[in-house]
C-alpha angles and dihedrals in degrees: 000000000000114000117254114243116209138169110257090235089068096061128077111225124211137168129228139179123253105151085309134022109287133190126238140164138214111220133159092355092305137105119233132186124213118256101175145323127230131198117253091257091056096067094131092052090051093051092046092052092049093046091049090056090047090054087057091055098260115132109230139193128196117208116202126208131169090264108031153006121236126199116216127189120213108241095216092055090051090055092048091048091050091052091050092049092049097047098077092047091050091050094050091049091060 
């Protein structure tokens, strides 16, 4: 799936605790966690990083601001990926 690209003004940022303070966004009725930010002149690197995650089955979103690009990973797709990755191990343990 191709990453969504949205203006940063359209997302609702929040912070949460996971061993340290982390950044997240609420966009299109979904929660996303931050993977990485890139400077404005690193647009290609940002798109490559997002596409790589998409190839692994993680739904991604790229927020764009005047100064940077940020890659976000949809939390629900991370949970689904984890379940898929655990399934074969669980089956072989039985």
